[in-house]
Residue, then its C-alpha position, 0 to 999 in steps of 0.5 A: x738499231x740492232x738490225x743495221x748492217x755492221x762496220x767492225x772497226x779495229x783501229x785505236x784512233x778516237x777521231x776516226x771512230x767518232x767520225x765513223x760512228x756519227x756518219x755511218x749511223x746517219x747512213x743506216x750502218x752501225x760501227x762497232x769498235x773491236x778490241x781484238x782480231x778475235x772480236x772482229x772475227x766473231x762479228x764477221x761470222x755472226x752479223x751482217x757486215x757491210x765493210x771492215x775498217x782496220x788500223x795499219x798498226x794492227x793489220x799488216x799487208x799479209x793479214x789484210x790479204x788473209x782477211x780479203x781471202x777469207x771474206x771476199x765479198x766484204x770491202x776492207x779499208x786500212x787506216x794509218x798514219x801513212x806518209x808520201x814515202x810509204x809507197x811500197x807499203x801502200x802498194x802492198x796493201x793495194x795488191x793485198x786487195x784492200x778496197x781503200x787506204x785512209x790517212x789518219x787525221x786527214x781522211x776521218x770525215x771522208x772515211x764515212x763517204x768511202x765506207x758507206x759508198x763502197x761498202x757491200x750495201x753501196x755496191x748493191x745499191x749502185x748495181x740495182x740503181x737503174x733497174x727500170x732501164x734494164x728491165x725495159x731493155x729486156x721487155x719486162x713490165x714493172x712487176x716482173x722486173x721487181x721480182x727479177x731484181x729482188x731475186x738478183x739482189x738476194x743472190x748477189x748478197x749471198 
């Protein structure tokens, strides 16, 4: 369990936290609830992080932009009590580089699919999904293709 990629969660909602913990555990991810930005920053610096989920109340668009700038390879999701008339706020989050926005109470269970599918592991998995077809297009045999794509995955993860 300790070697699983981590999803730091900086959000106060128990429903989202519980849904993410249950769903992500089944998908090979470990959700860690962070009490502060410093705790989340420690996790980002010390463990393999697949995605970050933050609450809109704790992280405004400027702070989200800073997180995306500091950690460009880690998808950032923002969850909050967004309403239809929050268009300018939602747009500012999207312009900040946030991967996706989650509505509290509505997207709790969909959040698992979004975080697991659009997290760093999901992106790598999708990029390497059809390696046999690509290897065949370049005339590589299976052992050579495995070696090539293993190196590509290591380089992509770095």
